[in-house]
KOLKE-443682 format. One record per residue: residue number from 1; x, y, z of N, C-alpha, C in turn. Coordinates in steps of 0.05 Angstrom, whole numbers, plus 32768, in hexadecimal, padded with zeros to 4 digits. Example, Ala and Ser with C-alpha at 12.3 -4.5 7.8 and 13.67 -1.06 7.14 Angstrom:
<sites>
{1, {8108, 7F8E, 809C}, {80F6, 7FA6, 809C}, {8108, 7FBE, 809C}};
{2, {8101, 7FD3, 808E}, {8111, 7FEB, 808F}, {8102, 8001, 809D}};
</sites>
This chain:
<sites>
{1, {80FF, 7E80, 8039}, {80E9, 7E84, 8027}, {80E4, 7EA2, 8023}};
{2, {80E9, 7EAB, 800B}, {80E6, 7EC8, 8004}, {80C9, 7ECC, 7FFC}};
{3, {80B8, 7ED2, 8010}, {809B, 7ED4, 800C}, {8091, 7EED, 801A}};
{4, {8090, 7F03, 800C}, {808A, 7F1C, 8018}, {806C, 7F24, 8014}};
{5, {8062, 7F33, 8027}, {8048, 7F40, 8025}, {804C, 7F5B, 8018}};
{6, {803C, 7F61, 8003}, {803F, 7F7A, 7FF5}, {8024, 7F88, 7FF6}};
{7, {8024, 7FA0, 8001}, {800C, 7FB1, 8002}, {8012, 7FCC, 7FF6}};
{8, {8004, 7FD3, 7FE1}, {8008, 7FEE, 7FD4}, {8025, 7FF3, 7FCD}};
{9, {8033, 7FDE, 7FC4}, {804E, 7FE1, 7FBC}, {8063, 7FE0, 7FD2}};
{10, {805A, 7FDD, 7FEB}, {806C, 7FDC, 8002}, {806E, 7FBF, 800B}};
{11, {8086, 7FB6, 8011}, {808C, 7F9A, 8017}, {8091, 7F96, 8035}};
{12, {8085, 7F7F, 803F}, {8087, 7F78, 805B}, {808F, 7F5B, 805E}};
{13, {809F, 7F55, 8072}, {80A6, 7F3A, 8078}, {8091, 7F2B, 8089}};
{14, {8084, 7F3A, 809A}, {8070, 7F2E, 80AC}, {8054, 7F30, 80A0}};
{15, {8044, 7F1B, 80A3}, {8028, 7F1B, 809A}, {8015, 7F1E, 80B2}};
{16, {8020, 7F26, 80C8}, {8011, 7F2B, 80E0}, {8010, 7F49, 80E6}};
{17, {7FF8, 7F55, 80E6}, {7FF5, 7F71, 80EC}, {7FE7, 7F73, 8107}};
{18, {7FEF, 7F87, 8117}, {7FE5, 7F89, 8132}, {7FD8, 7FA4, 8138}};
{19, {7FC3, 7FA3, 8149}, {7FB8, 7FBB, 8154}, {7FC6, 7FC3, 816E}};
{20, {7FC2, 7FDB, 8177}, {7FD0, 7FE6, 818E}, {7FBD, 7FEC, 81A5}};
{21, {7FA4, 7FE3, 81A3}, {7F91, 7FE9, 81B9}, {7F8D, 7FD2, 81CC}};
{22, {7F80, 7FD9, 81E3}, {7F77, 7FC5, 81F6}, {7F8D, 7FB8, 8207}};
{23, {7FA6, 7FC1, 8205}, {7FBB, 7FB6, 8216}, {7FB8, 7FC2, 8232}};
{24, {7FBE, 7FB2, 8246}, {7FBC, 7FBB, 8262}, {7FD1, 7FD0, 8269}};
{25, {7FE8, 7FCF, 825B}, {7FFD, 7FE3, 825F}, {800E, 7FE5, 8246}};
{26, {801D, 7FFB, 8244}, {802C, 8000, 822C}, {8044, 7FED, 8229}};
{27, {804F, 7FE3, 8240}, {8065, 7FD1, 823E}, {805D, 7FB7, 8230}};
{28, {8045, 7FAC, 8238}, {803B, 7F94, 822B}, {8036, 7F99, 820D}};
{29, {802C, 7FB1, 8206}, {8027, 7FB8, 81EA}, {8041, 7FB7, 81DA}};
{30, {8055, 7FC4, 81E4}, {806E, 7FC6, 81D5}, {807C, 7FAB, 81D3}};
{31, {807C, 7F9C, 81E9}, {808B, 7F82, 81EA}, {807C, 7F6D, 81DA}};
{32, {8062, 7F6C, 81DA}, {8053, 7F58, 81CB}, {8055, 7F5D, 81AD}};
{33, {8054, 7F77, 81A6}, {8057, 7F7E, 8189}, {8073, 7F76, 8180}};
{34, {8087, 7F7B, 8190}, {80A3, 7F73, 8189}, {80A5, 7F55, 8186}};
{35, {8098, 7F46, 8198}, {8099, 7F29, 8197}, {808B, 7F1E, 817E}};
{36, {8077, 7F2C, 8175}, {8066, 7F22, 815F}, {8074, 7F25, 8144}};
{37, {8088, 7F36, 8142}, {8095, 7F3A, 8128}, {8085, 7F4B, 8115}};
{38, {806F, 7F56, 811E}, {805E, 7F66, 810C}, {806C, 7F7F, 8103}};
{39, {8066, 7F89, 80EB}, {8072, 7FA1, 80E0}, {805E, 7FB7, 80DB}};
{40, {8044, 7FB0, 80DA}, {802F, 7FC3, 80D6}, {801E, 7FC5, 80EF}};
{41, {801C, 7FDD, 80FA}, {800C, 7FE2, 8113}, {7FF6, 7FF5, 810D}};
{42, {7FDE, 7FEE, 8116}, {7FC7, 8000, 8112}, {7FC0, 800D, 812D}};
{43, {7FB6, 8026, 812B}, {7FAE, 8034, 8143}, {7F96, 8046, 813D}};
{44, {7F85, 8049, 8151}, {7F6C, 8058, 814E}, {7F72, 8076, 8152}};
{45, {7F6F, 8085, 813D}, {7F75, 80A2, 813E}, {7F61, 80B0, 8151}};
{46, {7F48, 80A8, 8151}, {7F34, 80B6, 8162}, {7F39, 80B1, 817F}};
{47, {7F49, 809D, 8186}, {7F4E, 8097, 81A2}, {7F68, 80A2, 81AC}};
{48, {7F76, 80B1, 819B}, {7F8F, 80BE, 81A4}, {7F88, 80D7, 81B3}};
{49, {7F94, 80DB, 81CA}, {7F90, 80F4, 81D9}, {7FA7, 8107, 81D3}};
{50, {7FA2, 811A, 81C2}, {7FB7, 812D, 81BA}, {7FB4, 8148, 81C7}};
{51, {7FA3, 8149, 81DC}, {7F9E, 8162, 81E9}, {7FB6, 816C, 81FA}};
{52, {7FC6, 8159, 8204}, {7FDD, 8160, 8214}, {7FF7, 8157, 8206}};
{53, {8005, 8169, 81F9}, {801D, 8162, 81EA}, {8033, 8154, 81FB}};
{54, {8032, 8159, 8215}, {8047, 814D, 8226}, {8040, 8130, 822E}};
{55, {8028, 8128, 8229}, {801F, 810D, 8230}, {8025, 80FA, 8218}};
{56, {8030, 80E2, 821F}, {8036, 80CF, 820A}, {801D, 80C2, 81FE}};
{57, {801D, 80BD, 81E5}, {8008, 80AD, 81D8}, {8016, 8094, 81CC}};
{58, {8006, 8082, 81C1}, {8011, 806A, 81B5}, {8026, 8071, 819F}};
{59, {8023, 8088, 8193}, {8036, 8090, 817E}, {8053, 8093, 8189}};
{60, {8055, 8098, 81A3}, {8070, 809C, 81AF}, {807E, 8083, 81B8}};
{61, {8071, 806C, 81B5}, {807C, 8054, 81C0}, {808A, 8042, 81AB}};
{62, {8089, 804B, 8192}, {8094, 803A, 817D}, {80A7, 804A, 816B}};
{63, {80BA, 803B, 815F}, {80CC, 8047, 814B}, {80BF, 8044, 8130}};
{64, {80B5, 805A, 8125}, {80A5, 8059, 810D}, {80B6, 8056, 80F4}};
{65, {80D0, 8054, 80F8}, {80E2, 804C, 80E2}, {80E2, 802E, 80E0}};
{66, {80DB, 8020, 80F6}, {80DA, 8003, 80F6}, {80BF, 7FF8, 80EF}};
{67, {80AA, 8007, 80F7}, {808F, 7FFD, 80F2}, {8081, 8010, 80DE}};
{68, {806D, 8004, 80D0}, {805B, 8014, 80BF}, {8042, 801A, 80CE}};
{69, {803C, 8033, 80D1}, {8024, 803B, 80E0}, {800B, 803A, 80CD}};
{70, {7FF6, 802E, 80D8}, {7FDD, 802C, 80C9}, {7FC7, 8038, 80DB}};
{71, {7FC2, 8052, 80D9}, {7FAC, 805D, 80E9}, {7F92, 8052, 80DF}};
{72, {7F7F, 8051, 80F2}, {7F64, 8047, 80EB}, {7F4E, 805A, 80F3}};
{73, {7F37, 8055, 80E8}, {7F20, 8067, 80EE}, {7F0D, 805A, 8102}};
{74, {7F17, 804A, 8114}, {7F06, 803D, 8128}, {7EF6, 8053, 8137}};
{75, {7EDD, 804D, 813D}, {7ECC, 8060, 814B}, {7EBB, 8071, 8138}};
{76, {7EC0, 806E, 811E}, {7EB0, 807E, 810B}, {7E97, 806E, 8103}};
{77, {7E80, 807D, 8104}, {7E66, 8070, 8100}, {7E5C, 8072, 80E3}};
{78, {7E68, 8084, 80D4}, {7E5E, 8088, 80B8}, {7E76, 8091, 80A7}};
{79, {7E70, 8092, 808D}, {7E85, 8099, 807A}, {7E91, 80B4, 807F}};
{80, {7E81, 80C8, 8086}, {7E8A, 80E3, 808A}, {7E9E, 80E4, 80A1}};
{81, {7E98, 80D7, 80B7}, {7EAA, 80D7, 80CE}, {7EC4, 80C9, 80C7}};
{82, {7EC2, 80B3, 80B7}, {7EDA, 80A4, 80B0}, {7EEC, 80B5, 809E}};
{83, {7EE1, 80C3, 808B}, {7EF0, 80D4, 8079}, {7EFE, 80EA, 8088}};
{84, {7EF0, 80F7, 809B}, {7EFC, 810C, 80AB}, {7F13, 8101, 80BC}};
{85, {7F0E, 80EA, 80C8}, {7F23, 80DE, 80D9}, {7F3B, 80D6, 80C9}};
{86, {7F37, 80CB, 80B1}, {7F4E, 80C4, 80A0}, {7F5F, 80DC, 8099}};
{87, {7F52, 80F3, 8094}, {7F61, 810B, 808E}, {7F70, 8115, 80A6}};
{88, {7F64, 8112, 80BE}, {7F72, 8119, 80D7}, {7F8A, 8107, 80DB}};
{89, {7F86, 80ED, 80D5}, {7F9B, 80DA, 80D9}, {7FB3, 80E0, 80C7}};
{90, {7FAD, 80E9, 80AE}, {7FC3, 80EF, 809C}, {7FD3, 8107, 80A6}};
{91, {7FC5, 811A, 80B2}, {7FD3, 8132, 80BD}, {7FE5, 812A, 80D5}};
{92, {7FDB, 8118, 80E6}, {7FE9, 8111, 80FE}, {8000, 80FE, 80F9}};
{93, {7FFC, 80E9, 80E8}, {800F, 80D4, 80E4}, {8021, 80D8, 80CB}};
{94, {8019, 80EA, 80BA}, {8028, 80EF, 80A1}, {8028, 80D6, 808E}};
{95, {8014, 80C6, 8090}, {8011, 80AF, 807D}, {7FF6, 80B1, 8070}};
{96, {7FF5, 80A8, 8057}, {7FDB, 80A7, 8049}, {7FCE, 808B, 804A}};
{97, {7FDA, 8079, 805A}, {7FCD, 805F, 805F}, {7FB7, 8063, 8073}};
{98, {7FA1, 8055, 806F}, {7F8B, 8056, 8082}, {7F7C, 803B, 8083}};
{99, {7F78, 8031, 809B}, {7F66, 801A, 809E}, {7F4A, 8025, 80A3}};
{100, {7F3A, 8020, 808F}, {7F1F, 802C, 808F}, {7F0B, 801B, 809F}};
{101, {7F00, 8027, 80B3}, {7EEB, 8019, 80C3}, {7ED3, 802B, 80C6}};
{102, {7EBC, 8022, 80BD}, {7EA3, 8030, 80C0}, {7E90, 801D, 80CE}};
{103, {7E8C, 8022, 80E8}, {7E7D, 800F, 80F9}, {7E67, 801F, 8107}};
{104, {7E4E, 801D, 80FE}, {7E38, 802D, 8109}, {7E2E, 8025, 8124}};
{105, {7E31, 800B, 812B}, {7E25, 8001, 8144}, {7E3B, 7FF7, 8157}};
{106, {7E3E, 8005, 816E}, {7E54, 7FFE, 8180}, {7E51, 7FE3, 818E}};
{107, {7E39, 7FD8, 818F}, {7E35, 7FBE, 819C}, {7E3E, 7FA6, 818B}};
{108, {7E3D, 7FA9, 8171}, {7E42, 7F93, 815F}, {7E5D, 7F96, 8150}};
{109, {7E65, 7FAF, 814C}, {7E7F, 7FB5, 813F}, {7E81, 7FA8, 8123}};
{110, {7E6B, 7FA7, 8115}, {7E6B, 7F9D, 80FA}, {7E6C, 7FB4, 80E7}};
{111, {7E7C, 7FB1, 80D1}, {7E80, 7FC7, 80BF}, {7E68, 7FCD, 80AD}};
{112, {7E65, 7FE7, 80A6}, {7E4F, 7FF0, 8095}, {7E59, 7FEE, 8078}};
{113, {7E4E, 7FDC, 8067}, {7E59, 7FD9, 804C}, {7E55, 7FF2, 803B}};
{114, {7E3E, 7FFF, 803E}, {7E39, 8017, 802D}, {7E4B, 802E, 8035}};
{115, {7E4C, 8033, 804F}, {7E5D, 8049, 8059}, {7E7B, 8043, 8053}};
{116, {7E83, 802A, 8055}, {7E9F, 8023, 8050}, {7EA5, 8029, 8032}};
{117, {7E94, 8020, 8021}, {7E99, 8024, 8004}, {7E9A, 8042, 7FFD}};
{118, {7E86, 8051, 8008}, {7E85, 806D, 8002}, {7E9F, 807B, 800C}};
{119, {7EA7, 8075, 8024}, {7EBF, 8082, 802F}, {7ED8, 807A, 801F}};
{120, {7ED9, 8060, 8018}, {7EF1, 8056, 8009}, {7EF4, 8065, 7FEE}};
{121, {7EDE, 8068, 7FE0}, {7EE0, 8075, 7FC6}, {7EEA, 8092, 7FC9}};
{122, {7EE0, 80A1, 7FDC}, {7EE8, 80BC, 7FE0}, {7F05, 80BE, 7FE9}};
{123, {7F0D, 80AC, 7FFC}, {7F29, 80AD, 8006}, {7F3D, 80A6, 7FF0}};
{124, {7F36, 8092, 7FE0}, {7F48, 808B, 7FCA}, {7F4C, 80A2, 7FB7}};
{125, {7F36, 80B0, 7FB2}, {7F37, 80C8, 7FA0}, {7F49, 80DE, 7FAC}};
{126, {7F4C, 80DE, 7FC6}, {7F5D, 80F2, 7FD3}, {7F79, 80E8, 7FDA}};
{127, {7F80, 80D1, 7FCE}, {7F9C, 80C8, 7FD0}, {7FA2, 80B5, 7FE7}};
{128, {7F8E, 80AB, 7FF5}, {7F93, 8098, 800B}, {7F98, 807C, 8000}};
{129, {7FA8, 806D, 800F}, {7FAB, 8050, 800B}, {7F97, 8043, 801F}};
{130, {7F82, 8038, 8015}, {7F6B, 8030, 8026}, {7F6B, 8012, 802A}};
{131, {7F6A, 800A, 8044}, {7F68, 7FEE, 804C}, {7F4E, 7FEB, 805B}};
{132, {7F38, 7FE3, 804E}, {7F1E, 7FE3, 805B}, {7F17, 7FCA, 806B}};
{133, {7F0D, 7FCE, 8083}, {7F02, 7FB8, 8093}, {7EE5, 7FB3, 808A}};
{134, {7EDF, 7F9A, 8082}, {7EC5, 7F94, 8076}, {7EBA, 7F7A, 8082}};
{135, {7EA0, 7F77, 807E}, {7E95, 7F5C, 8082}, {7EA0, 7F4A, 806C}};
{136, {7E9F, 7F30, 8070}, {7EAA, 7F1E, 805D}, {7E96, 7F1B, 8045}};
{137, {7E94, 7F30, 8036}, {7E81, 7F32, 801F}, {7E92, 7F33, 8005}};
{138, {7E91, 7F1D, 7FF6}, {7EA2, 7F1C, 7FDE}, {7E9B, 7F32, 7FC9}};
{139, {7E81, 7F39, 7FC7}, {7E7A, 7F4D, 7FB3}, {7E84, 7F69, 7FBC}};
{140, {7E81, 7F6F, 7FD5}, {7E8C, 7F88, 7FDF}, {7EAB, 7F89, 7FDC}};
{141, {7EB8, 7F73, 7FE1}, {7ED5, 7F72, 7FDE}, {7EDD, 7F77, 7FC1}};
{142, {7ECE, 7F6C, 7FAE}, {7ED4, 7F71, 7F92}, {7ED0, 7F8F, 7F8B}};
{143, {7EBA, 7F9A, 7F95}, {7EB5, 7FB7, 7F90}, {7ECA, 7FC9, 7F9B}};
{144, {7ED3, 7FC2, 7FB3}, {7EE8, 7FD3, 7FC0}, {7F03, 7FD0, 7FB1}};
{145, {7F09, 7FB8, 7FA7}, {7F21, 7FB4, 7F97}, {7F1F, 7FC5, 7F7E}};
{146, {7F08, 7FC4, 7F70}, {7F04, 7FD4, 7F58}, {7F06, 7FF2, 7F5E}};
{147, {7EFE, 7FFA, 7F76}, {7EFF, 8017, 7F7D}, {7F1C, 8020, 7F82}};
{148, {7F2E, 800D, 7F87}, {7F4A, 8014, 7F8B}, {7F56, 800F, 7FA6}};
{149, {7F48, 8000, 7FB7}, {7F52, 7FFA, 7FD2}, {7F6C, 7FE9, 7FD0}};
{150, {7F7E, 7FED, 7FE3}, {7F97, 7FDF, 7FE3}, {7F95, 7FC2, 7FED}};
{151, {7F82, 7FBE, 7FFE}, {7F7C, 7FA3, 8009}, {7F5E, 7FA2, 800E}};
{152, {7F54, 7F8A, 8015}, {7F3A, 7F88, 8023}, {7F40, 7F78, 803D}};
{153, {7F30, 7F7F, 8052}, {7F35, 7F73, 806C}, {7F1A, 7F68, 8077}};
{154, {7F13, 7F50, 806E}, {7EFA, 7F44, 8077}, {7EFD, 7F39, 8094}};
{155, {7EE7, 7F3B, 80A3}, {7EE7, 7F32, 80BE}, {7EE4, 7F14, 80C0}};
{156, {7EF2, 7F08, 80D4}, {7EEE, 7EEC, 80D9}, {7ED5, 7EE7, 80EA}};
{157, {7ED2, 7EF9, 80FE}, {7EBA, 7EFB, 810F}, {7EBB, 7F16, 811B}};
{158, {7EA8, 7F1C, 812D}, {7EA6, 7F37, 8139}, {7EC0, 7F3F, 8147}};
{159, {7EC6, 7F59, 8145}, {7EDE, 7F64, 8152}, {7EDF, 7F5D, 8170}};
{160, {7EF5, 7F52, 8178}, {7EF9, 7F4D, 8195}, {7EEB, 7F34, 819F}};
{161, {7EDC, 7F26, 818D}, {7ECC, 7F0F, 8197}, {7EDD, 7EF6, 819C}};
{162, {7EF4, 7EF4, 818F}, {7F04, 7EDC, 8192}, {7EF7, 7EC3, 8187}};
{163, {7EE3, 7EC6, 8175}, {7ED5, 7EAF, 816B}, {7EE2, 7EA3, 8152}};
{164, {7EF9, 7EAD, 814A}, {7F07, 7EA1, 8133}, {7EF9, 7EA7, 8119}};
{165, {7EFF, 7E96, 8105}, {7EF5, 7E9B, 80EA}, {7EDA, 7E8D, 80E7}};
{166, {7EC4, 7E9D, 80E8}, {7EA9, 7E94, 80E4}, {7E9F, 7E99, 80C8}};
{167, {7EB0, 7EA5, 80B7}, {7EA9, 7EAD, 809C}, {7EBB, 7E9E, 8088}};
{168, {7EC1, 7E85, 808D}, {7ED4, 7E76, 807E}, {7ECE, 7E76, 8060}};
{169, {7EB6, 7E6F, 8059}, {7EAF, 7E6C, 803C}, {7EB0, 7E87, 802E}};
{170, {7EA6, 7E9C, 803C}, {7EA6, 7EB7, 802F}, {7EC2, 7EC1, 802B}};
{171, {7ED3, 7EBD, 803F}, {7EEF, 7EC6, 803C}, {7EFD, 7EB6, 8026}};
{172, {7EF8, 7E9C, 8025}, {7F03, 7E8C, 8010}, {7EFC, 7E97, 7FF4}};
{173, {7EE4, 7E9F, 7FF1}, {7EDB, 7EAB, 7FD7}, {7EE9, 7EC5, 7FD2}};
{174, {7EEC, 7ED6, 7FE7}, {7EFA, 7EF0, 7FE4}, {7F16, 7EEB, 7FDB}};
{175, {7F24, 7ED8, 7FE8}, {7F40, 7ED2, 7FE1}, {7F42, 7EC9, 7FC4}};
{176, {7F2F, 7EB8, 7FBC}, {7F2F, 7EAD, 7FA0}, {7F2C, 7EC3, 7F8B}};
{177, {7F1B, 7ED7, 7F91}, {7F14, 7EEC, 7F7E}, {7F25, 7F05, 7F7F}};
{178, {7F35, 7F08, 7F94}, {7F43, 7F21, 7F98}, {7F5E, 7F22, 7F8A}};
{179, {7F65, 7F39, 7F81}, {7F80, 7F3E, 7F75}, {7F90, 7F51, 7F87}};
{180, {7F86, 7F57, 7F9E}, {7F94, 7F67, 7FB2}, {7F96, 7F57, 7FCC}};
{181, {7FA8, 7F5E, 7FDE}, {7FAA, 7F4E, 7FF7}, {7F90, 7F4D, 8007}};
{182, {7F8B, 7F35, 8011}, {7F74, 7F30, 8023}, {7F7F, 7F2C, 803F}};
{183, {7F77, 7F3D, 8051}, {7F80, 7F3D, 806D}, {7F69, 7F37, 807F}};
{184, {7F6A, 7F20, 808D}, {7F54, 7F19, 809E}, {7F56, 7F29, 80B8}};
{185, {7F41, 7F37, 80BF}, {7F42, 7F4A, 80D4}, {7F29, 7F46, 80E6}};
{186, {7F2E, 7F44, 8100}, {7F19, 7F43, 8114}, {7F10, 7F26, 811B}};
{187, {7F0E, 7F21, 8135}, {7F03, 7F09, 8140}, {7F17, 7EF2, 8145}};
{188, {7F30, 7EF5, 813B}, {7F43, 7EE0, 8140}, {7F4A, 7EDF, 815E}};
{189, {7F4A, 7EC6, 8168}, {7F4D, 7EC4, 8185}, {7F67, 7EB6, 818E}};
{190, {7F71, 7EA4, 817D}, {7F89, 7E94, 8183}, {7F99, 7E91, 816A}};
{191, {7FB3, 7E8A, 816D}, {7FC4, 7E88, 8155}, {7FBA, 7E75, 8140}};
{192, {7FAC, 7E60, 8148}, {7FA1, 7E4D, 8134}, {7F8D, 7E5A, 8121}};
{193, {7F7F, 7E6F, 812B}, {7F6D, 7E7E, 811A}, {7F7D, 7E8D, 8104}};
{194, {7F93, 7E99, 810C}, {7FA4, 7EA7, 80F9}, {7FB1, 7E93, 80E5}};
{195, {7FB9, 7E7C, 80F0}, {7FC4, 7E68, 80DE}, {7FB0, 7E5F, 80C9}};
{196, {7F97, 7E5B, 80D2}, {7F82, 7E53, 80BF}, {7F7E, 7E68, 80A9}};
{197, {7F7E, 7E81, 80B1}, {7F7A, 7E96, 809D}, {7F90, 7E95, 8088}};
{198, {7FA9, 7E91, 8091}, {7FBF, 7E90, 807E}, {7FBE, 7E76, 806D}};
{199, {7FB6, 7E60, 807A}, {7FB3, 7E47, 806B}, {7F9E, 7E4A, 8055}};
{200, {7F89, 7E59, 805A}, {7F74, 7E5E, 8046}, {7F7F, 7E6D, 802E}};
{201, {7F94, 7E7C, 8031}, {7F9F, 7E8C, 801C}, {7F9D, 7EAA, 8021}};
{202, {7F94, 7EB2, 8039}, {7F94, 7ECE, 8040}, {7FB1, 7ED8, 8040}};
{203, {7FB5, 7EF1, 803A}, {7FD0, 7EFC, 8038}, {7FDB, 7F04, 8053}};
{204, {7FC9, 7F0B, 8066}, {7FD2, 7F14, 8080}, {7FBA, 7F13, 8093}};
{205, {7FC0, 7F18, 80AC}, {7FAB, 7F1C, 80C0}, {7FB1, 7F34, 80D1}};
{206, {7F9C, 7F40, 80DC}, {7F9F, 7F56, 80F0}, {7F94, 7F4C, 810A}};
{207, {7FA3, 7F4F, 811F}, {7F9B, 7F45, 813A}, {7F9F, 7F5B, 814E}};
{208, {7F8D, 7F5D, 8161}, {7F91, 7F70, 8178}, {7F88, 7F63, 8192}};
{209, {7F6E, 7F5F, 8196}, {7F65, 7F56, 81B0}, {7F71, 7F3C, 81B9}};
{210, {7F75, 7F29, 81A7}, {7F7E, 7F0E, 81AE}, {7F9A, 7F0F, 81BB}};
{211, {7FAA, 7F23, 81B3}, {7FC4, 7F27, 81C0}, {7FC2, 7F3A, 81D8}};
{212, {7FB6, 7F50, 81D4}, {7FB5, 7F65, 81E9}, {7FA7, 7F5B, 8202}};
{213, {7F92, 7F4A, 81FF}, {7F83, 7F41, 8216}, {7F8B, 7F25, 8220}};
{214, {7FA0, 7F1A, 8214}, {7FAA, 7F00, 821D}, {7FB6, 7F02, 8239}};
{215, {7FB7, 7EEC, 8248}, {7FC3, 7EEC, 8262}, {7FE0, 7EF4, 8260}};
{216, {7FED, 7EEB, 824B}, {8009, 7EF2, 8246}, {800B, 7EFD, 8229}};
{217, {8008, 7F17, 8226}, {8007, 7F22, 820B}, {8021, 7F1E, 81FB}};
{218, {8038, 7F1E, 8208}, {8051, 7F1B, 81FB}, {8053, 7EFF, 81EF}};
{219, {804D, 7EEB, 81FF}, {804D, 7ECF, 81F6}, {8039, 7ECB, 81DF}};
{220, {8022, 7ED7, 81E2}, {800D, 7ED4, 81CD}, {8016, 7EE2, 81B3}};
{221, {8024, 7EF9, 81B5}, {802E, 7F05, 819D}, {8041, 7EF3, 818F}};
{222, {8053, 7EE6, 819E}, {8066, 7ED3, 8192}, {8057, 7EBB, 8186}};
{223, {8042, 7EB2, 8193}, {8033, 7E9B, 8189}, {8024, 7EA2, 816F}};
{224, {801A, 7EBA, 816D}, {800C, 7EC2, 8154}, {8020, 7EC4, 813E}};
{225, {8039, 7ECD, 8144}, {804E, 7ECD, 812F}, {8052, 7EB1, 8124}};
{226, {8053, 7E9E, 8135}, {8057, 7E82, 812D}, {803F, 7E78, 811D}};
{227, {8027, 7E7F, 8126}, {800F, 7E76, 8119}, {800D, 7E80, 80FC}};
{228, {8014, 7E99, 80F9}, {8013, 7EA5, 80DE}, {8028, 7E98, 80CC}};
{229, {8040, 7E94, 80D6}, {8055, 7E87, 80C7}, {804D, 7E6B, 80BF}};
{230, {8042, 7E5B, 80D1}, {8039, 7E40, 80CC}, {8023, 7E3F, 80B6}};
{231, {8010, 7E51, 80B9}, {7FFA, 7E52, 80A6}, {8003, 7E59, 808A}};
{232, {8015, 7E6D, 8088}, {801F, 7E74, 806E}, {802F, 7E5E, 8061}};
{233, {8040, 7E51, 8071}, {8050, 7E3B, 8067}, {803E, 7E24, 805D}};
{234, {8029, 7E1E, 806C}, {8017, 7E09, 8064}, {8009, 7E10, 804A}};
{235, {8001, 7E29, 8047}, {7FF4, 7E32, 802E}, {8008, 7E2F, 8016}};
{236, {8021, 7E38, 801A}, {8035, 7E37, 8005}, {803C, 7E1A, 7FFE}};
{237, {803C, 7E08, 8013}, {8043, 7DEC, 800E}, {802D, 7DDD, 7FFF}};
{238, {8014, 7DE5, 8003}, {7FFD, 7DD8, 7FF6}, {7FF3, 7DC0, 8005}};
{239, {7FDA, 7DC3, 8010}, {7FCF, 7DAE, 8020}, {7FC5, 7D97, 800E}};
{240, {7FC2, 7D7F, 801A}, {7FB6, 7D69, 800B}, {7F99, 7D6E, 8007}};
{241, {7F8D, 7D63, 7FF2}, {7F70, 7D67, 7FEE}, {7F60, 7D57, 8002}};
{242, {7F49, 7D63, 8009}, {7F37, 7D55, 801B}, {7F29, 7D3E, 800C}};
{243, {7F25, 7D28, 801B}, {7F19, 7D0F, 800F}, {7F00, 7D08, 801F}};
{244, {7EEE, 7CFA, 8011}, {7ED6, 7CF1, 801F}, {7EDA, 7CD6, 802D}};
{245, {7EF1, 7CCA, 8028}, {7EF7, 7CB0, 8035}, {7F15, 7CB0, 803D}};
{246, {7F1C, 7C9D, 804D}, {7F38, 7C9B, 8056}, {7F4A, 7C92, 803F}};
{247, {7F63, 7C9B, 8040}, {7F77, 7C93, 802C}, {7F8F, 7C88, 803B}};
{248, {7F96, 7C6F, 8035}, {7FAD, 7C62, 8042}, {7FC7, 7C71, 803D}};
{249, {7FD6, 7C75, 8052}, {7FF0, 7C83, 8050}, {8007, 7C6F, 804B}};
{250, {8002, 7C55, 804E}, {8016, 7C41, 8049}, {800F, 7C31, 8030}};
{251, {8022, 7C25, 8023}, {801C, 7C15, 800B}, {8009, 7BFF, 8011}};
{252, {7FF7, 7BF9, 7FFE}, {7FE4, 7BE3, 8002}, {7FEC, 7BCA, 7FF3}};
{253, {8001, 7BCC, 7FE2}, {800B, 7BB5, 7FD4}, {801E, 7BA5, 7FE5}};
{254, {801F, 7B8B, 7FE1}, {8032, 7B7A, 7FEE}, {802D, 7B76, 800C}};
{255, {8014, 7B79, 8015}, {800E, 7B75, 8031}, {800F, 7B57, 8038}};
{256, {8017, 7B51, 8050}, {8018, 7B35, 8059}, {7FFB, 7B2C, 805D}};
{257, {7FF3, 7B16, 8051}, {7FD8, 7B0C, 8054}, {7FD7, 7AF8, 806B}};
{258, {7FBF, 7AF7, 8079}, {7FBB, 7AE4, 808F}, {7FAF, 7ACA, 8084}};
{259, {7FA8, 7AC9, 806A}, {7F9C, 7AB1, 805F}, {7FB1, 7A9B, 805B}};
{260, {7FAA, 7A82, 8060}, {7FBC, 7A6B, 805C}, {7FB5, 7A5E, 8042}};
{261, {7FCA, 7A55, 8034}, {7FC6, 7A47, 801A}, {7FBB, 7A2B, 8020}};
</sites>
């Protein structure tokens, strides 16, 4: 099945995007990402320690000819911090792609819609390819698309919560109204959550904690790969309509009757 994900004119075979944080060790990080088949990796620029050039960072553990790097603005509390971090990311990684995160409250990790929109508009004007993390707000998603964002990334539930997709109806509306890729980001806990997102018609998912914090991250990376593939195939195949009553799966004509003549 020739079914590619296209973001800002760039083509990908995998619809699973992965974060690089929260792994207990770098070996698990590298091996689980390899097992997942992911091609786009996101990393938090503000959490890179560049003070010692001799010390390895996450940038040193991957072949960036094989993966597409997606720096993010995690840790930024307002638009100004996010814009500054995006510019720093472009200098460090030599890419103009940025996953935009504006999260004012560290306890809830919910995105600021006003700050996100403000930062997106300015970054797009400066030549960035912007992939914004947002609440599952269909109106905000439409406004960000009109502003020129490459994707929208609505949350399924709070970052790292593992609560799955709690915003089903809102994401369904975003998918219906969007002309750019919709990537479900945050809160996915198990592969069936990713499968559901793809079954709904989402173009991709981004996962981090569910794999990084699993008892076996490598196995979980492989499982998420399968979940995404299954969900996308189900969406492409077309599910049966939901009914208010049961529908017989066997013919009802010509049944043997128990009545005697």
